[in-house]
N, C-alpha and C positions, 0 to 999 in steps of 0.2 A: 504606502503598502507595507504589509507585515511579512509576507514571504519574501525572501531575498531573490529578486528577479533581475538584479544587475549582473554585470559580467564579472564582478569581483565581490567576494564576501568581505566587506569592509569591517574594520574593528568597530564593535558596537559601543556607542557612546550615548550617555544620557545625562540629565541633570544630577543623577546620583553617582556618576562616574563609575560605571560598571567595571571598567578596566582595572580599578583599584581593588576590586574584590579578590581575595585570595582564594583561587579555585581549589586549592588543596584543603581548605576548610569547608568547602561546599560539596556535599555528597552528590555523585553523579548517578542518575537513575536510568535504567534500561527498561524496555517493555517487560512487564511482569504481570502475572495473572491477578495479583492482589489489586491492581489498579482498575479492576472492574468496579471496585467500591469507591464511591466519591470521597469518603472520609480518608481513604488511603492516598488518593490523588492529592487531596488538600494538604496532607502532611508533608508532601515534597516541596511545598512552597514556603517552608520555614525560613529559608534564606533568599527568598524571591527579591530581586534587586529593584523592581519597579513598583514602588508602593502605590503609585497612582492607578495601576491597572488591577482591577478586582480579581484577586486570586480565587475567591469563592465562586465567581462566575466562570472562571477558567476551569476549575475543578468540576463544577456541575455540568459543564458542557463537554466533559470527556478528557480534558487536558491534565497532564502532570508536568511538573518542572523537571527538565533533564539535569539541572545542576550546572549547565554550561551557558554562560552569558545570559541571554534572556530567551533561550530556546525552550519552547513547550511542545509536547507531543501528545496526540490524541491516542488513547488506548484502543479505540474502536476502528479508526480508519488509518492510523499510523502517520498522519500528516504531521510535519514539524513546522512550526511557525515561530519566527523570531523578528528582530528589529522592530519591535512594537513602537507605535507612535501615540502621542497623547489623545488624538481623536479616535483611535481604534476602539471598536466594540468587539470583545472576544468572540461572541457568537457569530456576528456578521462576517468577521474576517475568517473564521473557521469555515463557515458556509461558502465564502467566496473561493477559498483555495481547495476545499474538499466538498464539493456539492453532493457527492454520493455518500457522505459519512452516514452510516446506519443510525447513529444516535440522533443526529440532527434531522434525519429524514423520518424519525419516529418509527423506525423498524423495531421489531422485537430483538433485544440484545440481552446480554447478561449483566447490564448495568445495575448497580445497587446504589440508588440515590439516597442522599441524606433526607430530603423532603420531596416527595413526589409532586405535591402541589406547586412548589416553587419551580421544580424542573419543568412541569407542563407549561408554566407561564414563561419560562426562559426559552424553551425551544421555539424555533420559527414556525409561524403558521403558514408561511409561504416559502417556496424555494426560489431564491433570487428574484422574489417579487413577481413571479410569473403565473403561478397557479397554486391553489390551495393544497396543503399537505394532507394526506389521508390521516384520519384519526387513529389513535393508538388502539389496537384491538388485540385481545389475548390470542396468542398462537399465530399472529400474522407473520408470514415468512417474507423475507426480502424478495424483490423482483430479481430477474436474471441480471439486470444492469447493476444491481448492488453487489453481485458476486464478482465484479471486477476488482473489488478490494479483497486482498488476501485474508485479512483478519475476519471478514464476513464468511469467506469460504471455510476457513479453519473452524469457525464456530459451529458449522453444520456437522462436524465429525464427533460431536459429543457422545453419540451412541455407536460409533464405529467399532466393529467387532475386534476385540483384542487378539483374536487368533490370526488375523490377517497381518502378514509381515509388513506390507506397505503402510507406513505411518502417516497420520493426518497431515503433519507438517510438510512432508515431501509431496503428498498428493495436492494439497492446497497450493504449494509453490508451483506445481505443474499446471495449475489452472482449473483443477477439479473441485467440485463441491459434492457433498454426500446427499443422496436421495432419501436415505433413511431405510432402505430396503437391501438386505444382503450385503454385497460388496459393490453395488452399482454406484458409479460416480458419473457426473456430467461435466463437460467443459463449459465454463461460463460464456465463452466467445463463440465457439462453433456449434454448441448445443449437442455435440455427439457424446455418446456414453461408452464406458468400458465396465466390464464385470468379469467375474471368474478369474481373479488374479492368481498367477502362479508364484511360487516362492521367489524365483529369480527375476521377476518382472520389475523393471525400473519405470516409474510413472512417466518421466520425460520421454524415455525411449518408446514406450507403448503409445504415448500421445503422438509422437512424431511418426511412428510406423503406420498407424491406422488413420490419422487425420492430418498428417504433416503437409499433404499436397493441397489442402484447402483451409486449414485453420490459421487465421492471422496471428493468433497469440503464439503458437509454436514457431511460426516463421519469424516473428519479431524477437522472441526471447532466445531462440536457439540458432536460427539461421538455416539457410538452405544446405550448407555443408553437413551440418549435424543430421538433418533429415536424410540426406543421401547416405551418410555413414550408417545410420540405423537400418535403413532398408538393405544396404549391402551386407551388413552384419546378419540380418535375418535370412537373407538369401544364402549366405555362406553356411549358416548353421543348419538350414534345412537340407543342404547338399553335403553336410558333414565335412565342410572345409574348416580349416583353422581360422579363428577369428582374430584379426589384428587388434592390437591395443588401441583404444580410443585416443589415447594421448598422441599416438603417431598419425592418426587419421584426421583429426580436427585441426583446422587452421587456428592459429593463436591470434586472438584479437590483441593487437599491440597496445599495452597500457603504459603511458608515460607517467611521470611523477604525478602524484595526486594533487592537482592544482585546484584551488577553491572555485575558480570560475568555471570549472567543468562539472561541478556538483549539480545533481538533479535539484531543481528548484522546488520540488514537491516533497521529497523525502530527506534531502540534504545528506544522503548517505552514499549512493552510487553515482557514477559519472553519467553525464548526459550522453546518450548514444542513439537517440532517435530524433527525427525531424517531423514536425507536423505539416500536413498538406491541407490547404494550399498556402498557408501563411509562411511556412519554411522555418519557423522558430525552433531552435534546438535548446530546450529548457528542461527536458525530462529524461529519465532512464526508461528502459523497456518495461521494467516492473511496474512503473507508475503511469505509463503512457495511456492505459485504458481507464484510468480512474476519473477522467473528466471528458466531457463532450466538447469543451471549449479550450482553446489555447490559454494557459494562465498568463501569458505575456500580453496578448492583444485581444483576447476574448473572442476571436474568430472561431466559427464552427470547424471542428476537425472532421475532415472527410477521409483521411487516410493517415497512416503512420508508417514511416520508412526507417528501417534500421540503418545505422551508420557505423562504419568501421574506419578507425583512424590509424594512419601509418606514421 
């Protein structure tokens, strides 16, 4: 397997002795808009340690080298994959761990390929071998399921009015994608919309206020206490009562030291804080929980996601 699905992120070792590479001499790359271009992604592989793994195939399929060990990241779905093995195929492993990647699903993206013909041959014709992928069509928009990926939601805000105070990054973070009309946005999960934003409106608070009682995404990401706080804040403001500080209202989710085995096995960034039902595996963070319909550990169908709070 290429995504680290074990309880501990072990030190990466290979025939090329990755541990001996001086990381201070290897540039570290973060998500950057220039990586929409395949040639820019390819440049990051200058110090790629695994010579047996085709860097051209990695770059063509959306990946850039992070500069850390053998970790690669997709610009389009933000999946991070590492611990590559000799038998791994870059595209198949990418599809395995991020089945909703818009590039692999042949959705319209801002990708700038080096060679479109080669890219078309590289992209999978089927998803997980189950059904035919739709052909690439100009102007094709992602399905609602694709909007579970934050990068896809963010891409819909290309024409977002600059006069609106709420910025695309915070709206996408709160689960919204842009409809392309006025300031109307929709939640990818509950399919409810908001518009007519006021200057002091906070996307997360508005989402919780109007949809918090039924939207699974708000409940998972922010929790019931946040929803209660927002509604109480709204009620107090309408009755001209003083609003308590949010810091004093919200319970603090206790964070212990950042231990590797608690890392989300999808993004390798945030800690695991959700459990999949019915299998019970705790392998993802709330942000990544909706990016797949199957548990990445056992491949069981996900019927529900439960937020966990550790003490």
